[in-house]
C-alpha positions in Angstrom: 21.7 11.8 6.5 19.3 12.0 9.3 15.8 11.1 8.0 12.4 11.0 9.8 9.7 9.0 8.0 6.1 9.4 9.2 3.8 6.6 8.3 0.3 5.6 9.3 -0.3 2.2 10.8 -3.3 0.0 10.1 -3.6 -1.7 13.5 -4.8 -5.1 12.4 -3.9 -5.9 8.8 -1.0 -5.8 6.3 -0.9 -3.2 3.6 1.4 -2.6 0.6 2.3 0.9 1.9 3.4 -0.4 5.2 5.5 -3.2 3.6 7.1 -0.7 1.2 7.9 1.7 4.1 9.6 -1.0 6.1 11.7 -2.2 3.2 12.7 1.4 2.4 13.8 2.4 5.9 15.7 -0.9 6.4 17.5 -0.4 3.1 18.3 3.2 3.9 19.8 2.1 7.3 22.0 -0.4 5.5 23.2 2.4 3.3 24.4 4.2 6.4 21.6 6.7 7.0 20.1 7.5 10.4 16.6 6.7 9.4 13.7 6.7 11.9 10.2 5.6 11.2 7.5 7.1 13.4 4.1 5.4 13.3 0.9 7.5 13.4 -2.8 6.7 14.1 -2.4 3.0 14.8 0.4 0.4 15.4 2.2 -0.8 12.4 1.5 -4.3 11.1 4.1 -6.0 8.9 4.6 -9.6 7.8 8.1 -9.9 9.2 10.3 -8.6 12.1 11.5 -5.0 11.5 14.0 -4.2 14.2 14.6 -2.6 17.6 14.6 1.0 16.3 10.9 1.1 15.6 9.2 3.9 17.5 5.9 3.8 19.3 2.8 5.5 17.9 3.4 9.2 18.1 -0.1 10.5 17.6 -3.0 8.0 18.1 -6.1 7.7 16.0 -8.4 7.8 19.0 -6.9 11.0 20.3 -7.2 12.6 16.8 -10.8 11.5 16.5 -11.7 13.0 19.9 -9.7 16.2 19.1 -11.8 16.5 15.9 -15.0 16.3 18.1 -13.8 18.4 21.0 -11.2 21.1 20.3 -10.2 21.2 24.0 -9.3 17.5 24.1 -5.5 18.1 23.7 -5.5 20.0 27.0 -6.4 16.9 29.0 -3.6 15.4 31.3 -0.8 13.5 29.6 -1.8 10.2 31.3 -5.1 10.3 29.5 -3.4 10.4 26.1 -0.9 7.7 27.1 -3.8 5.5 28.1 -5.6 6.1 24.8 -2.4 5.4 22.8 -1.8 2.0 24.3 -1.3 -0.5 21.4 -4.1 -2.8 22.6 -6.6 0.0 22.7 -5.6 1.3 19.3 -5.8 -2.2 17.8 -9.3 -2.6 19.2 -10.3 0.8 17.7 -8.9 -0.4 14.3 -11.4 -3.2 14.2 -14.2 -0.7 14.3 -12.9 1.4 11.4 -15.5 -0.1 9.0 -18.3 1.3 11.2 -17.1 4.9 10.6 -19.6 6.9 8.5 -18.5 8.5 5.2 -19.2 11.9 6.8 -16.9 11.2 9.7 -14.2 10.0 7.4 -14.5 13.2 5.4 -14.3 15.3 8.6 -11.2 13.4 9.8 -9.4 13.6 6.4 -10.2 17.3 6.0 -9.3 18.1 9.7 -5.8 16.6 9.1 -5.2 18.2 5.7 -6.2 21.7 7.0 -3.2 21.7 9.3 -3.1 24.7 11.6 -6.6 25.7 10.4 -8.1 22.3 11.3 -9.8 21.1 14.5 -7.1 18.4 15.0 -4.2 20.8 15.2 -4.1 20.7 19.0 -2.9 17.1 18.7 -0.8 17.5 15.6 1.1 20.3 17.4 2.4 17.7 19.8 4.0 15.8 16.9 5.7 19.1 15.8 7.1 19.6 19.3 8.3 16.0 19.4 10.1 16.4 16.1 11.7 19.6 17.5 12.8 17.7 20.6 14.6 15.0 18.6 17.4 17.2 17.3 17.9 18.3 13.7 16.6 16.1 10.9 18.0 16.7 7.4 14.6 15.8 5.9 11.1 14.7 6.9 9.5 12.1 4.7 5.7 11.5 4.5 4.5 8.0 3.6 1.5 9.5 1.8 0.0 12.9 1.0 -2.8 12.6 3.5 -0.2 13.8 6.0 0.5 16.9 4.0 -1.3 19.2 6.4 1.9 19.0 8.5 4.1 20.2 5.6 3.7 24.0 6.0 4.6 24.0 9.6 7.6 21.5 9.3 9.0 23.5 6.4 8.5 27.0 7.8 8.7 26.7 11.6 11.3 23.8 11.8 13.1 24.7 8.6 13.2 21.0 7.4 12.6 20.1 3.8 9.7 17.7 3.3 9.4 15.0 0.7 6.1 13.1 0.2 5.4 9.7 -1.2 2.2 9.0 -3.1 0.6 5.6 -2.6 -2.9 5.7 -4.1 -4.6 8.4 -2.1 -7.0 9.3 -4.9 -8.9 6.1 -4.5 -9.7 7.1 -0.9 -10.4 10.8 -1.4 -12.6 10.3 -4.4 -15.0 8.1 -2.3 -15.6 10.9 0.2 -18.9 12.7 0.0 -19.0 16.3 -1.0 -18.2 18.9 0.2 -15.3 16.9 1.9 -14.0 15.5 -1.3 -13.6 18.9 -3.0 -12.3 20.6 0.2 -9.7 17.8 0.7 -8.3 18.1 -2.8 -8.2 21.9 -2.4 -6.3 21.5 0.9 -3.9 19.0 -0.8 -3.1 21.5 -3.6 -2.4 24.2 -1.0 -0.1 21.9 1.0 1.8 20.8 -2.1 3.4 24.2 -2.2 5.3 23.4 1.0 6.5 20.0 -0.2 10.0 20.0 -1.8 9.2 17.0 -4.0 6.6 14.2 -4.4 7.6 10.6 -5.1 5.2 8.5 -7.2 5.7 4.7 -7.5 4.8 4.7 -11.3 4.7 7.1 -14.2 1.0 6.5 -14.5 0.5 7.8 -10.9 3.0 10.6 -11.3 1.1 11.9 -14.3 -2.3 11.6 -12.6 -1.2 13.3 -9.4 0.8 16.0 -11.1 -2.5 17.2 -12.6 -4.6 16.8 -9.5 -2.1 18.5 -7.2 -1.0 21.1 -9.7 2.6 20.5 -8.8 5.5 22.6 -10.1 8.0 21.7 -12.8 10.3 19.0 -11.6 8.4 18.6 -8.3 7.2 15.0 -9.2 9.7 12.1 -9.2 9.1 8.4 -10.0 10.6 5.7 -7.8 9.2 2.2 -8.2 8.4 0.4 -5.0 10.9 -2.4 -4.0 11.0 -5.6 -1.9 13.5 -7.8 -0.3 13.8 -10.0 -3.4 16.2 -12.5 -1.8 13.5 -13.6 0.6 11.3 -15.0 -2.1 11.9 -18.5 -3.4 11.3 -19.7 -6.9 7.9 -21.3 -7.4 7.6 -25.0 -8.1 3.9 -25.7 -8.9 2.5 -29.2 -9.4 1.7 -29.5 -13.2 -1.1 -31.9 -12.3 -2.8 -29.4 -10.0 -2.6 -25.9 -11.5 -3.3 -23.2 -8.9 -4.4 -19.6 -9.6 -3.3 -17.3 -6.8 -4.6 -14.0 -5.4 -2.8 -12.1 -2.6 -4.2 -8.7 -1.5 -6.8 -7.5 0.8 -10.0 -9.5 0.4 -12.2 -6.7 -1.0 -14.2 -6.0 -4.1 -12.0 -3.1 -5.1 -9.0 -5.4 -5.5 -11.0 -7.4 -8.1 -11.7 -10.5 -6.0 -15.2 -10.7 -7.3 -14.0 -10.6 -10.9 -11.4 -13.3 -10.2 -14.0 -15.6 -8.5 -16.3 -15.2 -11.4 -13.5 -15.9 -13.8 -12.5 -19.0 -11.9 -16.1 -20.3 -12.0 -16.2 -19.7 -15.7 -12.8 -21.4 -16.2 -13.9 -24.4 -14.1 -17.1 -24.8 -16.1 -15.1 -24.8 -19.4 -13.2 -27.9 -18.3 -10.2 -26.9 -20.5 -7.8 -26.7 -17.5 -8.5 -29.9 -15.5 -8.3 -29.8 -11.7 -7.6 -26.1 -11.6 -7.7 -24.6 -8.1 -7.9 -21.1 -6.6 -5.9 -20.0 -3.6 -6.9 -16.7 -2.0 -4.6 -15.0 0.5 -4.1 -11.5 2.0 -5.5 -9.3 4.6 -9.0 -9.9 5.9 -10.5 -7.6 8.6 -13.8 -8.1 10.5 -15.3 -5.6 8.1 -14.6 -7.9 5.1 -16.3 -11.0 6.6 -19.7 -10.4 5.0 -18.2 -9.8 1.6 -16.0 -12.9 1.7 -19.0 -15.0 2.9 -21.0 -13.9 -0.1 -18.2 -15.1 -2.4 -18.0 -18.4 -0.6 -21.7 -18.9 -1.1 -21.3 -18.2 -4.8 -18.5 -20.8 -5.1 -20.6 -23.3 -3.1 -23.5 -22.8 -5.5 -21.1 -23.6 -8.4 -19.9 -26.8 -6.6 -16.3 -25.4 -6.2 -15.9 -25.1 -2.5 -13.3 -27.9 -2.3 -11.2 -26.3 -5.0 -10.8 -22.9 -3.3 -8.5 -22.3 -0.4 -8.8 -19.2 1.8 -5.6 -18.1 3.7 -6.1 -14.7 5.4 -3.5 -12.7 7.3 -0.5 -14.9 6.7 2.9 -14.0 8.2 5.9 -13.6 5.9 7.1 -17.2 6.0 3.7 -18.5 5.0 3.3 -15.8 2.3 6.5 -17.0 0.7 5.2 -20.6 0.7 1.9 -19.3 -0.7 3.6 -18.1 -3.8 5.8 -21.2 -4.1 2.9 -23.4 -5.2 1.2 -21.1 -7.7 1.0 -21.6 -11.4 -0.3 -18.1 -12.2 -1.3 -15.1 -10.2 -3.9 -12.3 -10.6 -5.2 -9.4 -8.6 -7.6 -7.8 -11.1 -8.1 -4.5 -9.3 -11.2 -2.5 -10.4 -9.4 0.8 -10.2 -6.2 2.3 -11.5 -3.6 1.0 -9.0 -0.7 3.4 -8.2 1.6 0.4 -8.2 0.6 -3.1 -7.0 3.4 -4.5 -4.8 1.8 -8.0 -5.1 2.7 -8.1 -8.8 6.4 -7.7 -7.9 6.2 -10.3 -5.1 4.7 -12.8 -7.6 7.3 -11.9 -10.2 10.1 -12.3 -7.6 8.7 -15.8 -7.0 8.7 -16.7 -10.7 4.9 -16.7 -10.9 3.5 -15.3 -14.2 0.7 -12.8 -13.7 -2.5 -11.7 -15.5 -3.5 -8.1 -14.7 -6.1 -5.6 -16.1 -4.8 -3.2 -18.7 -5.0 0.0 -16.6 -3.3 1.9 -13.9 0.4 1.0 -13.2 0.0 -2.6 -14.4 1.1 -2.0 -18.0 4.3 -0.5 -16.7 5.0 -3.4 -14.4 4.3 -6.0 -17.0 6.5 -4.2 -19.5 9.3 -3.8 -16.9 9.2 -7.4 -15.6 8.1 -9.2 -18.8 6.4 -11.5 -16.3 2.8 -11.6 -17.4 0.0 -10.5 -19.7 -2.7 -7.9 -19.7 -6.5 -8.3 -20.2 -9.6 -6.2 -20.4 -10.4 -4.6 -17.0 -13.5 -5.6 -15.0 -14.3 -8.4 -17.4 -14.5 -11.9 -15.8 -14.8 -13.6 -19.2 -11.7 -11.8 -20.6 -9.8 -12.7 -17.4 -10.8 -16.4 -17.8 -9.6 -16.3 -21.4 -6.2 -14.9 -20.4 -5.8 -17.4 -17.5 -6.8 -20.3 -19.7 -4.3 -19.2 -22.4 -1.4 -18.8 -20.0 -2.1 -22.0 -18.1 -2.1 -23.9 -21.4 1.3 -22.6 -22.5 4.0 -24.2 -20.4 6.8 -22.8 -22.5 5.6 -19.2 -22.2 5.2 -19.5 -18.4 8.7 -20.9 -18.1 10.1 -18.0 -20.1 8.2 -15.4 -18.1 9.4 -17.0 -14.8 13.1 -16.7 -15.7 12.9 -13.2 -17.2 10.7 -11.8 -14.3 13.0 -13.0 -11.6 16.0 -11.4 -13.2 14.2 -8.1 -13.9 12.8 -7.8 -10.4 16.1 -8.4 -8.8 17.7 -5.7 -11.0 15.0 -3.0 -10.8 12.6 -3.7 -7.9 14.8 -4.6 -5.0 14.6 -2.7 -1.7 18.3 -1.8 -2.3 17.5 -0.3 -5.7 14.5 1.6 -4.2 16.7 3.0 -1.4 19.4 4.1 -3.9 16.8 6.1 -5.9 15.2 7.5 -2.8 18.6 8.6 -1.5 19.3 10.5 -4.7 16.0 12.3 -4.4 16.6 13.2 -0.8 20.1 14.6 -1.6 18.5 16.7 -4.3 15.7 17.9 -2.0 18.2 18.9 0.7 20.6 20.5 -1.7 23.3 18.0 -1.0 23.5 16.4 -4.4 26.9 16.8 -6.1 
């Protein structure tokens, strides 16, 4: 099967969606499919080498921004667009994303979702022509539904069925100011009619987005995200120096404030001697002020020397990061669509403590690799961490079970098998 996967890049930090997309495309290629991944907006950033087949950015974020402001921009000479799409320029632009106003974000999101009716279509039309020039694809896959403005044209003009993954878009759209928030959701519901099927990473998110997108019967499928499980080694923490780990973007929304507060509480209790906190994951220039505030809070508590900050690690260092952990927690403040970091911790044999909302109850039930606690409650999180760190037998049991379960159900190979079945159904090729 010939597959085109369109995915936005971040330019300067790792994200779960990018990692999932890379694992998926690589596994589909292993299964014999001609799968191409075309980056959009910004260069892709992953934590390991992907391969020679990766394509350059097809439609750059700078060009789309200027097209939104000036509808004649797409008519400028090609060398201007090539110059603006150079990777270094796009990466520099990515560092300024945090300076974008909420109004501008709303305009850009809506401009893309409106498709042919939006101000950005002059640029997006170039992507349509590029797809047309590449020969016949059996299916076009969107990494997320914010690309759905392309679906009506791809389905009708090119005659190619479209499938669309869902990866937490509601947490972005719901932060947009009105009228953009309402208009974006309306456009998404309209675009959904041109999408053959949606792929949600959890039943929680499938149920949520089925209602919000008003999808048809059988249009929503569930395929859990997967990872290259063989690349993760089994943890071997030092029992004399218990370490609590966090590995996600260093922002409030991922619950880092809650975890820091819980760690301070736990350290004051003195029930877990010498407990330490290790914080890893993406940190962008926009996050510097927030992180500095947490560091000041830890310093005031006299805990600076018991906290380690490890931003923007490559894959090898991330594997080592998990190897030394006793427990793991990313207590996100919102209902996560999935939470790839939970699977990475489970693959490493590290028990997790997660809030009882979003997809986390599903992941804990499926892996048997952790416990749940009350959301957005530092005291409850401290209690759960304290209990788990004090029960060596339970942690050992969770470690063994979670490793087995993740290898069975959350590998990249298993994800690709399920994805392939959905694509065959979407293209009418299923037996």
